NURO-102155 format. One record per atom (N, C-alpha, C): x, y, z; residue in three letters. Coordinates in nm, 4 decimals. Example, Ala and Ser with C-alpha at 12.3 -4.5 7.8 and 13.67 -1.06 7.14 Angstrom:
% NURO-102155
NODE      east     north        up  rest
NODE    1.3190   -0.5690    0.7800   ALA
NODE    1.2300   -0.4500    0.7800   ALA
NODE    1.3200   -0.3300    0.7800   ALA
NODE    1.2850   -0.2250    0.7080   SER
NODE    1.3670   -0.1060    0.7140   SER
NODE    1.2900    0.0030    0.7870   SER
//
This chain:
% NURO-102155
NODE      east     north        up  rest
NODE    0.0895   -0.1064   -0.0112   MET
NODE   -0.0207   -0.0168   -0.0147   MET
NODE    0.0838    0.1589   -0.0089   MET
NODE    0.0427    0.2461   -0.0737   PHE
NODE    0.1186    0.3903   -0.1030   PHE
NODE    0.1448    0.4220    0.0645   PHE
NODE    0.2518    0.4685    0.1145   PRO
NODE    0.2536    0.4953    0.2272   PRO
NODE    0.1954    0.6380    0.2233   PRO
NODE    0.1595    0.7081    0.1228   GLY
NODE    0.1228    0.8677    0.1087   GLY
NODE    0.2345    0.9676    0.0900   GLY
NODE    0.1858    1.0757    0.0393   PHE
NODE    0.2384    1.2080   -0.0197   PHE
NODE    0.3384    1.2752    0.0703   PHE
NODE    0.4699    1.3188    0.0533   ALA
NODE    0.5358    1.3711    0.1089   ALA
NODE    0.4684    1.5219    0.1262   ALA
NODE    0.4951    1.5755    0.1757   LYS
NODE    0.4377    1.7090    0.1952   LYS
NODE    0.5060    1.8331    0.0389   LYS
NODE    0.3769    1.8604   -0.0198   PRO
NODE    0.4152    1.9121   -0.1812   PRO
NODE    0.5099    2.0135   -0.2019   PRO
NODE    0.5768    1.9767   -0.2960   SER
NODE    0.6294    2.0904   -0.3665   SER
NODE    0.6069    2.0594   -0.4830   SER
NODE    0.6256    2.1714   -0.5744   TYR
NODE    0.5649    2.2168   -0.7362   TYR
NODE    0.5742    2.1758   -0.8881   TYR
NODE    0.5204    2.1778   -0.9475   THR
NODE    0.6121    2.1856   -1.0974   THR
NODE    0.4546    2.2308   -1.1310   THR
NODE    0.4502    2.3777   -1.2472   PRO
NODE    0.3316    2.3990   -1.2531   PRO
NODE    0.3117    2.3340   -1.4234   PRO
NODE    0.2084    2.3281   -1.4015   VAL
NODE    0.1252    2.2503   -1.5006   VAL
NODE    0.0036    2.3301   -1.5810   VAL
NODE    0.0210    2.3817   -1.7067   PRO
NODE   -0.0904    2.4309   -1.7568   PRO
NODE   -0.2391    2.4270   -1.7409   PRO
NODE   -0.3621    2.4796   -1.7237   ASP
NODE   -0.4674    2.4382   -1.6843   ASP
NODE   -0.4763    2.3376   -1.8146   ASP
NODE   -0.4852    2.3614   -1.9205   GLU
NODE   -0.5378    2.3199   -2.0522   GLU
NODE   -0.4905    2.2040   -2.0512   GLU
NODE   -0.3984    2.1200   -2.0199   ILE
NODE   -0.3760    2.0070   -2.0235   ILE
NODE   -0.4461    1.9230   -1.9257   ILE
NODE   -0.5145    1.9270   -1.8120   PHE
NODE   -0.6080    1.9337   -1.7503   PHE
NODE   -0.7578    1.9074   -1.7935   PHE
NODE   -0.8046    2.0260   -1.7972   ASP
NODE   -0.9285    2.0919   -1.8939   ASP
NODE   -0.9399    2.0221   -2.0153   ASP
NODE   -0.8604    1.9853   -2.1412   HIS
NODE   -0.8927    2.0046   -2.2335   HIS
NODE   -0.8278    1.8901   -2.2797   HIS
NODE   -0.7006    1.8146   -2.2570   LEU
NODE   -0.6374    1.7079   -2.2635   LEU
NODE   -0.6624    1.5665   -2.2311   LEU
NODE   -0.6867    1.5899   -2.0753   LEU
NODE   -0.6892    1.4683   -2.0194   LEU
NODE   -0.7915    1.3656   -2.0701   LEU
NODE   -0.9044    1.3889   -2.1207   GLY
NODE   -0.9572    1.2790   -2.1845   GLY
NODE   -0.9616    1.2719   -2.3406   GLY
NODE   -0.8459    1.3411   -2.3838   THR
NODE   -0.8293    1.2878   -2.5346   THR
NODE   -0.6368    1.2779   -2.5559   THR
NODE   -0.5625    1.2636   -2.4682   LEU
NODE   -0.3878    1.2452   -2.4787   LEU
NODE   -0.4429    1.0805   -2.4905   LEU
NODE   -0.3648    0.9816   -2.5235   THR
NODE   -0.3443    0.8769   -2.4920   THR
NODE   -0.2438    0.8814   -2.3310   THR
NODE   -0.2505    0.7202   -2.3305   HIS
NODE   -0.1707    0.7782   -2.1771   HIS
NODE    0.0007    0.7824   -2.2576   HIS
NODE   -0.0272    0.7305   -2.3279   ASN
NODE    0.1596    0.7735   -2.3575   ASN
NODE    0.1532    0.8723   -2.3901   ASN
NODE    0.1100    0.9383   -2.4091   GLU
NODE    0.0966    1.1260   -2.4870   GLU
NODE    0.1457    1.1561   -2.3591   GLU
NODE    0.0149    1.1127   -2.2870   LEU
NODE   -0.0319    1.2289   -2.1783   LEU
NODE    0.1314    1.2019   -2.0320   LEU
NODE    0.1808    1.0783   -2.0539   ARG
NODE    0.2608    1.0590   -1.9346   ARG
NODE    0.3683    1.1217   -2.0363   ARG
NODE    0.4467    1.1504   -2.1779   ALA
NODE    0.5685    1.1963   -2.2339   ALA
NODE    0.5454    1.2958   -2.1633   ALA
NODE    0.3695    1.3899   -2.1782   LEU
NODE    0.3437    1.5405   -2.1778   LEU
NODE    0.4044    1.6053   -2.0099   LEU
NODE    0.3551    1.5020   -1.9292   LEU
NODE    0.3770    1.5458   -1.7810   LEU
NODE    0.5207    1.5530   -1.7338   LEU
NODE    0.6180    1.4325   -1.8279   TYR
NODE    0.7461    1.4384   -1.8066   TYR
NODE    0.8050    1.5553   -1.8292   TYR
NODE    0.7676    1.5652   -1.9701   ILE
NODE    0.8326    1.6971   -2.0168   ILE
NODE    0.8074    1.8111   -1.9482   ILE
NODE    0.7124    1.8481   -1.8686   CYS
NODE    0.6665    1.9498   -1.7483   CYS
NODE    0.7615    1.9530   -1.6966   CYS
NODE    0.7432    1.8042   -1.5732   ARG
NODE    0.8216    1.8243   -1.4859   ARG
NODE    0.9718    1.8440   -1.5079   ARG
NODE    1.0059    1.7863   -1.6119   ARG
NODE    1.1867    1.8215   -1.6208   ARG
NODE    1.1979    1.9705   -1.6798   ARG
NODE    1.1014    2.0271   -1.7097   THR
NODE    1.0873    2.2083   -1.7647   THR
NODE    1.0615    2.2484   -1.6472   THR
NODE    0.9627    2.2997   -1.6550   PHE
NODE    0.8541    2.4102   -1.5276   PHE
NODE    0.8966    2.3634   -1.4165   PHE
NODE    0.9005    2.2100   -1.3649   GLY
NODE    0.9558    2.1527   -1.1992   GLY
NODE    1.1182    2.2111   -1.1812   GLY
NODE    1.1580    2.2810   -1.2835   PHE
NODE    1.3229    2.3508   -1.2396   PHE
NODE    1.3266    2.4312   -1.2866   PHE
NODE    1.2238    2.5201   -1.3248   GLY
NODE    1.2779    2.6402   -1.3480   GLY
NODE    1.2576    2.6777   -1.4956   GLY
NODE    1.2936    2.5697   -1.5685   LYS
NODE    1.3308    2.6224   -1.7158   LYS
NODE    1.1915    2.6240   -1.8232   LYS
NODE    1.2274    2.6561   -1.9417   SER
NODE    1.1369    2.6411   -2.0505   SER
NODE    1.1547    2.5377   -2.1594   SER
NODE    1.2587    2.5490   -2.1059   ALA
NODE    1.2938    2.3581   -2.2172   ALA
NODE    1.3693    2.2922   -2.1525   ALA
NODE    1.4509    2.1769   -2.2458   ASP
NODE    1.4949    2.0937   -2.1307   ASP
NODE    1.5698    2.0079   -2.2961   ASP
NODE    1.6541    1.9552   -2.2652   ALA
NODE    1.7167    1.8567   -2.3646   ALA
NODE    1.7075    1.7020   -2.2260   ALA
NODE    1.6315    1.6186   -2.2994   ILE
NODE    1.5555    1.5315   -2.2448   ILE
NODE    1.6010    1.3616   -2.3308   ILE
NODE    1.6703    1.3104   -2.2909   SER
NODE    1.7129    1.1836   -2.3755   SER
NODE    1.5779    1.0850   -2.3467   SER
NODE    1.5986    0.9890   -2.3977   PHE
NODE    1.5127    0.8789   -2.4450   PHE
NODE    1.5163    0.8000   -2.3228   PHE
NODE    1.6625    0.7518   -2.2916   ASN
NODE    1.6978    0.7006   -2.1895   ASN
NODE    1.6158    0.7595   -2.0898   ASN
NODE    1.6261    0.8897   -2.0369   GLN
NODE    1.5719    0.9563   -1.9294   GLN
NODE    1.3869    0.9113   -1.8928   GLN
NODE    1.3397    0.9059   -2.0702   PHE
NODE    1.1783    0.9286   -2.0701   PHE
NODE    1.1580    0.7881   -1.9753   PHE
NODE    1.2523    0.6597   -2.0767   LEU
NODE    1.2144    0.5336   -2.0644   LEU
NODE    1.2649    0.5058   -1.8957   LEU
NODE    1.3738    0.4945   -1.8551   LYS
NODE    1.4153    0.4990   -1.7677   LYS
NODE    1.4059    0.5880   -1.5933   LYS
NODE    1.4601    0.6988   -1.6088   GLY
NODE    1.4682    0.8104   -1.5124   GLY
NODE    1.5717    0.8542   -1.5354   GLY
NODE    1.6436    0.9477   -1.3900   ILE
NODE    1.7474    0.9830   -1.3693   ILE
NODE    1.8465    0.9133   -1.2606   ILE
NODE    1.9363    0.8886   -1.2707   VAL
NODE    2.0087    0.8958   -1.1295   VAL
NODE    2.1478    0.9480   -1.1988   VAL
NODE    2.1851    1.0057   -1.0355   THR
NODE    2.2667    1.1243   -1.0432   THR
NODE    2.4141    1.0209   -1.0633   THR
NODE    2.5494    1.1043   -1.0577   GLN
NODE    2.6645    1.0510   -1.0416   GLN
NODE    2.6809    0.9396   -0.9244   GLN
NODE    2.6130    1.0003   -0.8258   GLU
NODE    2.6357    0.9817   -0.6506   GLU
NODE    2.5237    0.8242   -0.6340   GLU
NODE    2.4697    0.8064   -0.7715   GLY
NODE    2.3944    0.7135   -0.7123   GLY
NODE    2.2305    0.7381   -0.6656   GLY
NODE    2.1733    0.8470   -0.6402   HIS
NODE    2.0644    0.9058   -0.6025   HIS
NODE    1.9372    0.8997   -0.7232   HIS
NODE    1.8788    0.8669   -0.7255   ARG
NODE    1.7327    0.8642   -0.8071   ARG
NODE    1.6891    0.9807   -0.7841   ARG
NODE    1.6741    1.0458   -0.9258   LEU
NODE    1.5614    1.1792   -0.9272   LEU
NODE    1.4807    1.1686   -0.9787   LEU
NODE    1.4186    1.0715   -1.0084   ASP
NODE    1.2658    1.0514   -1.1386   ASP
NODE    1.2794    0.9139   -1.1625   ASP
NODE    1.2095    0.8385   -1.1965   SER
NODE    1.1673    0.6911   -1.3060   SER
NODE    1.1427    0.7006   -1.4145   SER
NODE    1.1407    0.7972   -1.4843   GLY
NODE    1.0907    0.8489   -1.5759   GLY
NODE    0.9446    0.8719   -1.6158   GLY
NODE    0.8726    0.8118   -1.7291   CYS
NODE    0.7672    0.8763   -1.7690   CYS
NODE    0.6482    0.7816   -1.7654   CYS
NODE    0.7320    0.6446   -1.7386   GLY
NODE    0.5970    0.5410   -1.7421   GLY
NODE    0.6286    0.4142   -1.8561   GLY
NODE    0.6538    0.4669   -1.9556   ILE
NODE    0.6449    0.4243   -2.0457   ILE
NODE    0.7667    0.3129   -2.1084   ILE
NODE    0.7841    0.2218   -2.1431   THR
NODE    0.9097    0.1270   -2.1338   THR
NODE    0.9406    0.0620   -2.2481   THR
NODE    0.8506    0.1348   -2.3671   ASN
NODE    0.9130    0.0957   -2.4911   ASN
NODE    0.9398    0.2180   -2.6081   ASN
NODE    1.0634    0.1848   -2.6466   ALA
NODE    1.1140    0.2924   -2.7140   ALA
NODE    1.0233    0.3274   -2.8756   ALA
NODE    0.9886    0.2329   -2.9431   THR
NODE    0.8523    0.2739   -3.0206   THR
NODE    0.7610    0.3285   -2.9901   THR
NODE    0.6735    0.3275   -2.8542   ARG
NODE    0.5544    0.3321   -2.8005   ARG
NODE    0.5968    0.5001   -2.7308   ARG
NODE    0.7230    0.5361   -2.6794   LEU
NODE    0.7629    0.6600   -2.6690   LEU
NODE    0.7638    0.7697   -2.7995   LEU
NODE    0.8167    0.7175   -2.9339   SER
NODE    0.8613    0.7670   -2.9918   SER
NODE    0.7407    0.8071   -3.1170   SER
NODE    0.6391    0.7481   -3.1019   ALA
NODE    0.4837    0.7621   -3.1332   ALA
NODE    0.4488    0.8411   -3.0669   ALA
NODE    0.4509    0.8526   -2.9099   ALA
NODE    0.4057    0.9792   -2.8886   ALA
NODE    0.4539    1.0889   -2.8746   ALA
NODE    0.5556    1.0538   -2.8782   LEU
NODE    0.6612    1.2664   -2.8668   LEU
NODE    0.5936    1.2876   -3.0364   LEU
NODE    0.5965    1.2106   -3.0998   LYS
NODE    0.6043    1.2448   -3.2104   LYS
NODE    0.4316    1.2952   -3.2914   LYS
NODE    0.3370    1.2512   -3.2077   SER
NODE    0.2396    1.2544   -3.2137   SER
NODE    0.1563    1.4251   -3.1360   SER
NODE    0.2649    1.4349   -2.9865   LEU
NODE    0.2664    1.5786   -2.9267   LEU
NODE    0.3072    1.6484   -2.9722   LEU
NODE    0.4158    1.6769   -3.0767   VAL
NODE    0.4971    1.7403   -3.1864   VAL
NODE    0.3920    1.7971   -3.2875   VAL
NODE    0.3042    1.6931   -3.3902   ALA
NODE    0.2438    1.6159   -3.4420   ALA
NODE    0.1039    1.7446   -3.4003   ALA
NODE    0.0376    1.7328   -3.3172   SER
NODE   -0.0902    1.8002   -3.2423   SER
NODE   -0.0249    1.9832   -3.2728   SER
NODE    0.0935    1.9890   -3.2144   GLY
NODE    0.1542    2.1058   -3.1377   GLY
NODE    0.1377    2.1791   -3.0162   GLY
NODE    0.1440    2.0436   -2.9357   TYR
NODE    0.1423    2.0601   -2.8380   TYR
NODE    0.2896    2.0851   -2.8008   TYR
NODE    0.3883    1.9901   -2.8378   ILE
NODE    0.5069    2.0380   -2.8029   ILE
NODE    0.6146    2.0787   -2.9113   ILE
NODE    0.7021    2.0996   -2.9182   ALA
NODE    0.8192    2.1234   -2.9782   ALA
NODE    0.9327    2.0828   -2.9609   ALA
NODE    1.0463    2.0116   -3.0572   ALA
NODE    1.1308    1.9280   -3.0022   ALA
NODE    1.2463    1.9671   -3.1326   ALA
NODE    1.3585    1.9556   -3.1002   SER
NODE    1.4498    2.0521   -3.1482   SER
NODE    1.5600    1.9994   -3.1198   SER
NODE    1.6703    1.9570   -3.2183   LYS
NODE    1.7680    1.8421   -3.2337   LYS
NODE    1.8770    1.9405   -3.3276   LYS
NODE    1.9659    1.9311   -3.2572   GLY
NODE    2.1272    1.9752   -3.3089   GLY
NODE    2.1964    1.8806   -3.3280   GLY
NODE    2.2998    1.9465   -3.4395   ARG
NODE    2.4128    1.8500   -3.3802   ARG
NODE    2.5422    1.9214   -3.3796   ARG
NODE    2.6497    1.8280   -3.3445   ASP
NODE    2.7485    1.9113   -3.3371   ASP
NODE    2.8531    1.8839   -3.4192   ASP
NODE    2.9689    1.9819   -3.3823   ASP
NODE    3.0763    1.9761   -3.5262   ASP
NODE    3.1122    1.8323   -3.5799   ASP
NODE    3.0999    1.7100   -3.5933   ARG
NODE    3.1173    1.5895   -3.6296   ARG
NODE    2.9506    1.5504   -3.6909   ARG
NODE    2.8687    1.6046   -3.6727   GLY
NODE    2.7216    1.5523   -3.7243   GLY
NODE    2.7016    1.4786   -3.6822   GLY
NODE    2.7165    1.4339   -3.5219   GLU
NODE    2.6613    1.3771   -3.4207   GLU
NODE    2.5329    1.4412   -3.3602   GLU
NODE    2.4377    1.3889   -3.3035   ASN
NODE    2.2666    1.4318   -3.3054   ASN
NODE    2.3264    1.4694   -3.1552   ASN
NODE    2.2643    1.6300   -3.1231   TYR
NODE    2.2357    1.6207   -2.9687   TYR
NODE    2.1087    1.5467   -2.8980   TYR
NODE    2.1257    1.5231   -2.7869   THR
NODE    1.9914    1.5186   -2.7056   THR
NODE    1.8544    1.6134   -2.7392   THR
NODE    1.7539    1.5769   -2.8058   THR
NODE    1.6739    1.6246   -2.8099   THR
NODE    1.6157    1.7378   -2.7070   THR
NODE    1.6268    1.8523   -2.7177   VAL
NODE    1.5301    1.9644   -2.7026   VAL
NODE    1.3757    1.9680   -2.7208   VAL
NODE    1.2884    1.9587   -2.5667   TYR
NODE    1.1232    1.9319   -2.5975   TYR
NODE    1.1088    2.0948   -2.5233   TYR
NODE    0.9948    2.1419   -2.5075   GLU
NODE    0.9697    2.2594   -2.4893   GLU
NODE    0.7937    2.2003   -2.5578   GLU
NODE    0.7077    2.2711   -2.4266   LEU
NODE    0.5707    2.2918   -2.4591   LEU
NODE    0.5573    2.3631   -2.5287   LEU
NODE    0.4743    2.4054   -2.6345   ARG
NODE    0.4467    2.4977   -2.6987   ARG
NODE    0.3411    2.6333   -2.6789   ARG
NODE    0.3365    2.7661   -2.6542   PHE
NODE    0.3058    2.8479   -2.5784   PHE
NODE    0.1957    2.9692   -2.7146   PHE
NODE    0.0959    3.0107   -2.6647   ARG
NODE    0.0550    3.1424   -2.7761   ARG
NODE    0.1906    3.2338   -2.7505   ARG
NODE    0.1873    3.3204   -2.8494   GLU
NODE    0.2870    3.4424   -2.8487   GLU
NODE    0.2706    3.4852   -2.6875   GLU
NODE    0.1823    3.5226   -2.6852   ASP
NODE    0.1289    3.6509   -2.5663   ASP
NODE    0.1339    3.5490   -2.4558   ASP
NODE    0.1558    3.4330   -2.4668   ALA
NODE    0.1262    3.3457   -2.2677   ALA
NODE    0.3167    3.3018   -2.2384   ALA
NODE    0.3560    3.3136   -2.3378   TRP
NODE    0.4902    3.2917   -2.2593   TRP
NODE    0.6301    3.3613   -2.3006   TRP
NODE    0.6162    3.4234   -2.4452   GLY
NODE    0.7031    3.4804   -2.5020   GLY
NODE    0.7721    3.4074   -2.5949   GLY
NODE    0.9294    3.3777   -2.6674   ALA
NODE    1.0018    3.3141   -2.7301   ALA
NODE    1.0474    3.2113   -2.7012   ALA
NODE    1.0425    3.1334   -2.6338   THR
NODE    1.0340    2.9974   -2.6062   THR
NODE    1.1591    2.8965   -2.6950   THR
NODE    1.1016    2.9473   -2.8157   LEU
NODE    1.2485    2.8960   -2.9163   LEU
NODE    1.3781    2.9248   -2.8982   LEU
NODE    1.3901    3.0410   -2.8152   LEU
NODE    1.4777    3.1097   -2.7738   LEU
NODE    1.5915    3.0570   -2.7119   LEU
NODE    1.5021    3.0323   -2.6012   GLU
NODE    1.5316    2.9120   -2.4722   GLU
NODE    1.6056    2.7885   -2.5525   GLU
NODE    1.5063    2.7243   -2.6593   MET
NODE    1.5581    2.6181   -2.7147   MET
NODE    1.7685    2.6181   -2.7772   MET
NODE    1.7679    2.7248   -2.8179   GLU
NODE    1.8852    2.7602   -2.9084   GLU
NODE    1.9462    2.8065   -2.7921   GLU
NODE    1.9330    2.8423   -2.7071   LYS
NODE    2.0515    2.9349   -2.5691   LYS
NODE    2.0568    2.7620   -2.5424   LYS
NODE    2.0291    2.6624   -2.5227   ILE
NODE    2.0292    2.5371   -2.4585   ILE
NODE    2.1063    2.4783   -2.5502   ILE
NODE    2.1123    2.4568   -2.7070   LEU
NODE    2.1762    2.3665   -2.7841   LEU
NODE    2.3094    2.4287   -2.8083   LEU
NODE    2.3117    2.5699   -2.7897   LYS
NODE    2.4554    2.6796   -2.7690   LYS
NODE    2.5573    2.6085   -2.6531   LYS
NODE    2.4836    2.5873   -2.5550   LYS
NODE    2.6349    2.5587   -2.4378   LYS
NODE    2.6309    2.3703   -2.4679   LYS
NODE    2.5743    2.3529   -2.5461   LYS
NODE    2.6474    2.2049   -2.5255   LYS
NODE    2.7466    2.2200   -2.6601   LYS
NODE    2.7978    2.2835   -2.7338   LYS
NODE    2.8650    2.3019   -2.8215   LYS
NODE    3.0098    2.3037   -2.7731   LYS
//
């Protein structure tokens, strides 16, 4: 039996996710979308580089401390389909840069906002990609 929740700390999630998307997204789309919210807004960022391994297995620090257990999708094909659907529907943006050798960087994900809602979030993605160079 679940022992109960710890005292809340918060990750902001846009109300539209609960009010309009909760009943329409697939389970995998919802899991991926909420994981992106956590990895971005939960850490005060509008965008973040999130690897497939992080989505699938979570994040463990170098010291061995588990930060999270991923989004709950255990199959890479299903994760890929969910992320592609979220991009195609316009809910998220995904950007992948390349290094000098032509290797792909980890994809940077962010929720898509109306122009009046948040500002130029694509600039945030560009900043993250430039830091990796």
